[in-house]
GUPAMI-743927 format. One record per residue (C-alpha): residue number from 1; residue in one letter; z, x, y. Coordinates in Angstrom, 1 decimal. Example, Ala and Ser with C-alpha at 12.3 -4.5 7.8 and 13.67 -1.06 7.14 Angstrom:
<pts>
[pt 1, A, [7.8, 12.3, -4.5]] [pt 2, S, [7.1, 13.7, -1.1]] 
</pts>
This chain:
<pts>
[pt 1, M, [-21.4, 42.0, 10.1]] [pt 2, R, [-18.5, 43.3, 8.0]] [pt 3, C, [-16.1, 40.8, 6.3]] [pt 4, L, [-12.9, 41.2, 4.3]] [pt 5, F, [-12.0, 38.4, 1.9]] [pt 6, M, [-8.3, 38.3, 1.2]] [pt 7, Y, [-6.6, 35.9, -1.2]] [pt 8, N, [-3.1, 35.2, -2.5]] [pt 9, P, [-3.5, 35.2, -6.3]] [pt 10, V, [-0.4, 33.1, -6.7]] [pt 11, S, [-1.2, 30.3, -4.3]] [pt 12, G, [-2.8, 27.1, -5.5]] [pt 13, R, [-1.8, 27.7, -9.1]] [pt 14, G, [-4.1, 30.8, -9.3]] [pt 15, R, [-7.4, 28.8, -8.9]] [pt 16, I, [-8.7, 31.1, -6.1]] [pt 17, A, [-8.5, 34.2, -8.3]] [pt 18, K, [-10.7, 32.4, -10.9]] [pt 19, K, [-13.3, 31.6, -8.2]] [pt 20, A, [-13.2, 34.9, -6.3]] [pt 21, D, [-16.6, 36.0, -7.6]] [pt 22, Y, [-18.2, 32.7, -6.5]] [pt 23, I, [-16.6, 33.0, -3.0]] [pt 24, V, [-17.8, 36.6, -2.6]] [pt 25, R, [-21.4, 35.6, -3.6]] [pt 26, K, [-21.4, 32.8, -1.0]] [pt 27, L, [-19.9, 35.0, 1.7]] [pt 28, Q, [-22.7, 37.6, 1.1]] [pt 29, E, [-25.1, 34.9, 2.4]] [pt 30, K, [-23.6, 35.3, 5.9]] [pt 31, Y, [-22.1, 38.8, 6.0]] [pt 32, D, [-23.8, 42.1, 5.4]] [pt 33, T, [-20.7, 43.6, 3.7]] [pt 34, V, [-18.0, 41.7, 1.9]] [pt 35, D, [-14.9, 43.6, 0.6]] [pt 36, V, [-12.2, 41.9, -1.4]] [pt 37, Y, [-8.4, 42.3, -1.4]] [pt 38, A, [-5.9, 40.4, -3.6]] [pt 39, T, [-2.4, 40.5, -2.0]] [pt 40, K, [0.5, 41.9, -4.0]] [pt 41, G, [3.5, 40.2, -2.5]] [pt 42, V, [5.2, 38.7, 0.5]] [pt 43, G, [4.2, 40.5, 3.7]] [pt 44, D, [1.2, 42.2, 2.1]] [pt 45, M, [-1.3, 39.9, 3.8]] [pt 46, E, [0.2, 40.6, 7.2]] [pt 47, R, [-0.2, 44.4, 6.7]] [pt 48, A, [-3.7, 44.0, 5.3]] [pt 49, A, [-4.8, 41.7, 8.1]] [pt 50, H, [-3.6, 44.2, 10.7]] [pt 51, E, [-5.4, 47.1, 9.1]] [pt 52, A, [-8.6, 45.0, 8.5]] [pt 53, A, [-8.7, 43.8, 12.2]] [pt 54, H, [-9.8, 47.3, 13.2]] [pt 55, K, [-12.5, 47.6, 10.5]] [pt 56, Y, [-14.1, 44.2, 10.1]] [pt 57, D, [-15.8, 41.6, 12.2]] [pt 58, A, [-14.4, 38.7, 10.1]] [pt 59, I, [-11.3, 38.1, 7.9]] [pt 60, I, [-11.8, 35.3, 5.4]] [pt 61, F, [-8.6, 34.5, 3.6]] [pt 62, S, [-7.2, 32.0, 1.1]] [pt 63, G, [-3.7, 30.9, 0.6]] [pt 64, G, [-1.2, 28.4, 1.9]] [pt 65, D, [0.4, 27.9, 5.3]] [pt 66, G, [2.6, 30.9, 4.7]] [pt 67, S, [-0.5, 33.1, 4.1]] [pt 68, F, [-2.0, 31.8, 7.3]] [pt 69, N, [1.2, 32.8, 9.1]] [pt 70, E, [1.1, 36.3, 7.7]] [pt 71, V, [-2.5, 36.7, 8.9]] [pt 72, V, [-1.5, 35.6, 12.4]] [pt 73, Q, [1.5, 38.0, 12.3]] [pt 74, G, [-1.0, 40.8, 11.5]] [pt 75, I, [-3.5, 40.1, 14.3]] [pt 76, G, [-1.4, 38.3, 16.9]] [pt 77, A, [-0.7, 41.4, 19.1]] [pt 78, L, [-4.4, 42.4, 19.2]] [pt 79, E, [-6.4, 41.8, 22.4]] [pt 80, C, [-9.6, 40.9, 20.5]] [pt 81, P, [-8.9, 39.9, 16.9]] [pt 82, P, [-11.7, 39.3, 14.5]] [pt 83, E, [-12.9, 35.8, 13.6]] [pt 84, L, [-11.0, 34.0, 10.9]] [pt 85, G, [-12.3, 31.8, 8.1]] [pt 86, Y, [-9.8, 29.9, 6.0]] [pt 87, I, [-10.0, 28.6, 2.4]] [pt 88, P, [-6.9, 26.5, 1.9]] [pt 89, S, [-5.2, 26.8, -1.5]] [pt 90, G, [-1.5, 26.1, -0.8]] [pt 91, T, [0.7, 23.2, -1.7]] [pt 92, V, [0.6, 21.4, 1.7]] [pt 93, N, [-2.0, 23.1, 3.9]] [pt 94, D, [-0.9, 21.7, 7.2]] [pt 95, I, [-3.0, 24.0, 9.3]] [pt 96, A, [-6.2, 23.1, 7.4]] [pt 97, H, [-5.4, 19.4, 8.0]] [pt 98, S, [-4.9, 20.0, 11.7]] [pt 99, L, [-8.2, 21.9, 12.0]] [pt 100, G, [-10.2, 19.6, 9.8]] [pt 101, I, [-10.9, 22.3, 7.2]] [pt 102, P, [-11.5, 20.6, 3.8]] [pt 103, K, [-9.2, 21.5, 0.9]] [pt 104, G, [-12.0, 21.4, -1.6]] [pt 105, L, [-13.0, 25.0, -2.3]] [pt 106, K, [-16.8, 24.6, -2.1]] [pt 107, K, [-16.5, 22.5, 1.1]] [pt 108, A, [-14.1, 25.1, 2.6]] [pt 109, V, [-16.5, 27.9, 1.8]] [pt 110, K, [-19.4, 25.9, 3.3]] [pt 111, T, [-17.3, 25.6, 6.5]] [pt 112, V, [-17.0, 29.4, 6.7]] [pt 113, L, [-20.8, 29.7, 6.3]] [pt 114, T, [-22.0, 27.0, 8.6]] [pt 115, G, [-19.1, 26.1, 10.9]] [pt 116, D, [-18.5, 26.6, 14.6]] [pt 117, N, [-16.3, 29.3, 16.1]] [pt 118, V, [-13.5, 27.7, 18.2]] [pt 119, L, [-10.7, 29.5, 20.1]] [pt 120, V, [-7.4, 27.9, 19.3]] [pt 121, D, [-3.9, 28.4, 20.5]] [pt 122, C, [-1.0, 30.0, 18.6]] [pt 123, M, [2.7, 30.4, 19.5]] [pt 124, K, [4.6, 33.5, 20.2]] [pt 125, V, [8.3, 33.5, 19.2]] [pt 126, N, [10.1, 36.5, 20.7]] [pt 127, E, [7.9, 39.3, 19.2]] [pt 128, R, [6.7, 37.3, 16.3]] [pt 129, Y, [4.0, 34.6, 16.0]] [pt 130, A, [3.5, 31.1, 14.5]] [pt 131, M, [0.4, 29.0, 14.2]] [pt 132, Y, [1.5, 25.4, 14.0]] [pt 133, V, [5.3, 24.8, 13.8]] [pt 134, V, [8.6, 26.5, 14.7]] [pt 135, A, [11.6, 24.5, 13.5]] [pt 136, A, [15.3, 24.7, 12.7]] [pt 137, G, [17.8, 22.3, 11.1]] [pt 138, A, [17.5, 19.5, 8.5]] [pt 139, F, [15.1, 20.1, 5.7]] [pt 140, T, [13.4, 23.1, 7.4]] [pt 141, S, [14.7, 25.6, 4.8]] [pt 142, A, [13.0, 23.7, 1.9]] [pt 143, S, [9.6, 25.2, 2.5]] [pt 144, Y, [10.7, 28.8, 1.9]] [pt 145, M, [13.6, 28.1, -0.5]] [pt 146, T, [11.7, 26.1, -3.0]] [pt 147, P, [10.9, 28.2, -6.1]] [pt 148, Q, [7.2, 29.1, -6.6]] [pt 149, A, [7.4, 27.9, -10.2]] [pt 150, Q, [8.6, 24.5, -9.2]] [pt 151, K, [5.8, 24.2, -6.6]] [pt 152, K, [3.2, 25.0, -9.3]] [pt 153, R, [4.7, 22.4, -11.6]] [pt 154, I, [5.1, 19.4, -9.3]] [pt 155, G, [3.4, 20.3, -6.1]] [pt 156, R, [4.7, 19.0, -2.7]] [pt 157, I, [7.4, 16.9, -4.4]] [pt 158, A, [9.2, 20.1, -5.0]] [pt 159, Y, [9.8, 20.5, -1.3]] [pt 160, G, [11.4, 17.1, -1.1]] [pt 161, L, [13.7, 17.7, -4.0]] [pt 162, E, [14.8, 21.1, -2.5]] [pt 163, G, [15.4, 19.4, 0.8]] [pt 164, I, [17.5, 16.7, -0.7]] [pt 165, K, [19.5, 19.2, -2.6]] [pt 166, K, [20.2, 21.6, 0.3]] [pt 167, N, [20.0, 19.5, 3.5]] [pt 168, L, [21.5, 16.0, 3.1]] [pt 169, R, [24.7, 17.1, 4.9]] [pt 170, F, [22.6, 17.3, 8.2]] [pt 171, E, [24.6, 20.2, 9.6]] [pt 172, V, [25.0, 20.0, 13.4]] [pt 173, F, [24.3, 23.0, 15.7]] [pt 174, D, [24.4, 23.4, 19.5]] [pt 175, V, [21.0, 23.8, 21.2]] [pt 176, T, [20.1, 24.4, 24.9]] [pt 177, V, [16.4, 24.2, 25.7]] [pt 178, R, [15.0, 25.2, 29.0]] [pt 179, S, [11.4, 24.8, 30.3]] [pt 180, G, [10.8, 25.3, 34.0]] [pt 181, D, [13.3, 23.2, 35.9]] [pt 182, Y, [14.0, 21.1, 32.8]] [pt 183, E, [17.1, 21.7, 30.7]] [pt 184, V, [18.6, 19.8, 27.8]] [pt 185, K, [21.8, 20.8, 26.1]] [pt 186, T, [22.8, 18.8, 23.0]] [pt 187, P, [24.2, 19.2, 19.5]] [pt 188, S, [21.3, 18.6, 17.1]] [pt 189, V, [20.4, 18.3, 13.4]] [pt 190, L, [16.7, 19.2, 13.9]] [pt 191, V, [14.6, 21.0, 16.5]] [pt 192, V, [10.9, 21.4, 16.1]] [pt 193, F, [8.1, 22.9, 18.2]] [pt 194, M, [4.6, 21.8, 17.2]] [pt 195, N, [1.2, 23.3, 17.9]] [pt 196, G, [-0.6, 21.5, 15.1]] [pt 197, K, [-1.1, 17.9, 14.2]] [pt 198, C, [0.5, 18.0, 10.7]] [pt 199, V, [4.0, 19.0, 9.6]] [pt 200, A, [5.1, 18.8, 5.9]] [pt 201, G, [1.9, 17.1, 5.0]] [pt 202, I, [2.5, 14.3, 7.5]] [pt 203, K, [0.6, 13.6, 10.8]] [pt 204, L, [3.8, 14.0, 12.8]] [pt 205, N, [1.8, 15.0, 15.9]] [pt 206, K, [-1.5, 13.3, 15.3]] [pt 207, H, [-2.4, 13.1, 19.0]] [pt 208, G, [-1.6, 16.8, 19.5]] [pt 209, S, [-4.1, 19.6, 19.9]] [pt 210, M, [-4.3, 23.2, 18.9]] [pt 211, A, [-6.4, 24.1, 22.0]] [pt 212, D, [-4.7, 22.4, 24.9]] [pt 213, G, [-2.3, 25.2, 25.9]] [pt 214, K, [0.7, 23.0, 25.2]] [pt 215, I, [3.5, 22.8, 22.6]] [pt 216, E, [5.2, 19.6, 21.7]] [pt 217, F, [9.0, 19.7, 21.4]] [pt 218, A, [11.3, 17.3, 19.6]] [pt 219, A, [15.0, 17.4, 18.8]] [pt 220, I, [17.2, 14.9, 16.9]] [pt 221, R, [20.5, 14.8, 18.7]] [pt 222, Q, [23.8, 14.3, 17.0]] [pt 223, K, [27.5, 14.2, 18.0]] [pt 224, E, [29.7, 17.1, 17.0]] [pt 225, N, [31.8, 16.3, 13.9]] [pt 226, P, [29.9, 13.0, 13.3]] [pt 227, N, [31.3, 10.3, 11.1]] [pt 228, L, [29.3, 8.7, 8.2]] [pt 229, F, [27.6, 6.1, 10.4]] [pt 230, R, [26.3, 8.8, 12.8]] [pt 231, R, [25.1, 10.9, 9.9]] [pt 232, I, [23.2, 7.9, 8.5]] [pt 233, R, [21.8, 7.1, 12.0]] [pt 234, A, [20.5, 10.7, 12.4]] [pt 235, F, [18.9, 10.5, 9.0]] [pt 236, F, [17.0, 7.3, 10.0]] [pt 237, A, [15.9, 8.9, 13.3]] [pt 238, L, [14.4, 11.7, 11.2]] [pt 239, V, [12.6, 9.2, 8.9]] [pt 240, H, [11.5, 7.3, 12.0]] [pt 241, L, [10.0, 10.5, 13.5]] [pt 242, F, [8.1, 11.5, 10.3]] [pt 243, I, [6.8, 8.0, 9.6]] [pt 244, F, [5.7, 7.0, 13.1]] [pt 245, G, [5.1, 10.4, 14.6]] [pt 246, Y, [5.9, 12.4, 17.7]] [pt 247, R, [5.3, 9.5, 20.1]] [pt 248, V, [7.9, 7.3, 18.5]] [pt 249, K, [10.7, 6.1, 20.8]] [pt 250, D, [14.1, 6.6, 19.4]] [pt 251, K, [17.4, 7.0, 21.3]] [pt 252, L, [18.4, 10.0, 19.3]] [pt 253, I, [15.1, 11.8, 19.7]] [pt 254, T, [14.5, 14.0, 22.8]] [pt 255, K, [10.9, 15.1, 23.3]] [pt 256, F, [8.5, 16.7, 25.8]] [pt 257, S, [5.7, 19.1, 26.0]] [pt 258, A, [5.3, 22.4, 27.9]] [pt 259, S, [3.7, 25.8, 27.5]] [pt 260, E, [7.0, 27.8, 27.4]] [pt 261, F, [10.5, 27.3, 26.2]] [pt 262, E, [13.8, 29.2, 26.1]] [pt 263, I, [16.2, 28.1, 23.4]] [pt 264, E, [19.8, 29.2, 23.1]] [pt 265, T, [21.6, 28.5, 19.8]] [pt 266, D, [24.0, 30.0, 17.3]] [pt 267, D, [23.1, 33.3, 15.7]] [pt 268, N, [23.3, 31.7, 12.3]] [pt 269, V, [20.5, 29.1, 13.0]] [pt 270, V, [17.4, 30.2, 11.1]] [pt 271, W, [14.0, 29.3, 12.4]] [pt 272, N, [11.1, 28.3, 10.2]] [pt 273, F, [7.7, 29.7, 11.2]] [pt 274, D, [4.8, 27.8, 9.6]] [pt 275, G, [6.9, 27.2, 6.5]] [pt 276, E, [8.2, 30.7, 6.2]] [pt 277, K, [11.7, 32.0, 7.0]] [pt 278, G, [11.7, 33.5, 10.5]] [pt 279, I, [14.2, 35.0, 12.8]] [pt 280, S, [17.7, 33.6, 13.8]] [pt 281, G, [19.4, 32.6, 17.0]] [pt 282, K, [18.1, 32.6, 20.5]] [pt 283, V, [14.3, 32.5, 20.9]] [pt 284, R, [11.6, 32.2, 23.5]] [pt 285, V, [8.7, 30.1, 22.4]] [pt 286, C, [5.4, 30.2, 24.4]] [pt 287, V, [1.8, 29.3, 23.8]] [pt 288, L, [-0.9, 31.9, 23.6]] [pt 289, P, [-3.9, 29.8, 24.7]] [pt 290, K, [-7.2, 30.4, 22.9]] [pt 291, K, [-5.8, 33.4, 21.0]] [pt 292, I, [-7.3, 32.8, 17.6]] [pt 293, N, [-11.1, 32.8, 16.9]] [pt 294, M, [-11.3, 30.3, 14.1]] [pt 295, I, [-14.2, 29.0, 12.1]] [pt 296, V, [-13.9, 25.2, 11.9]] [pt 297, P, [-16.3, 22.5, 10.5]] [pt 298, K, [-19.5, 22.2, 12.5]] [pt 299, G, [-19.2, 19.6, 15.3]] [pt 300, R, [-15.5, 19.2, 14.8]] [pt 301, K, [-13.8, 17.5, 17.7]] [pt 302, N, [-10.2, 17.0, 18.7]] [pt 303, I, [-9.0, 20.4, 17.4]] 
</pts>
């Protein structure tokens, strides 16, 4: 079997670059051929993954959630993509947490060598793809606006500081969500679609699954032109959601699950795809069941 090992030399404070030789030696225990590629910038992993999918049986890659998203963008349109092995090295690693892939390098490599292949879902958003979360509104820009140098220096705290700096106003935007016969139209401060268990390092959707053909949706509603009290109330609804999870009951939170959604919103509303800046405005979000051939820890249940 032929394998390509790709890694983001910037992710994880550069530790993967220092361990690349070790990783290659271990991968050679499983694969007949192991080629190596270090990405050169944003979007490079997507391009490399797309090209590699036609040449290799497996793509093993290291990086954060953004790197994972790039790989999915690169292979999402393919009918039979290669198997994926993931060595997490980002700041938060939500996808790894959802799949049970250990963050420790040696354990993650062992998972690639000895793990089980499982077909997991991903999401399609218009003509793009996302693995675990699609979101817009409060705090969602922090993951892609936070400077890399700051993430290296203080880790995930950097996201919180960026979010506080840019998002405390809780700007309100109109959203209409349709799924089958169901329709909800409401001004909101946060809209989120979840395929994974973890978002922003928190088990926001701990009872969710990446292999059930469903997407969980939640929106924090808000009045147009809210007064100070309503702004504070929306903030506590968000805190409530992130502390107690998706199944929390809150009068300001609308939530349900489905396999397909249509969302109408303003053209200036920017969507976050797996922590990366995505497209803007109206979107159609649907699940692609069992699309990704993923290597997960042996015997792992509740994917």
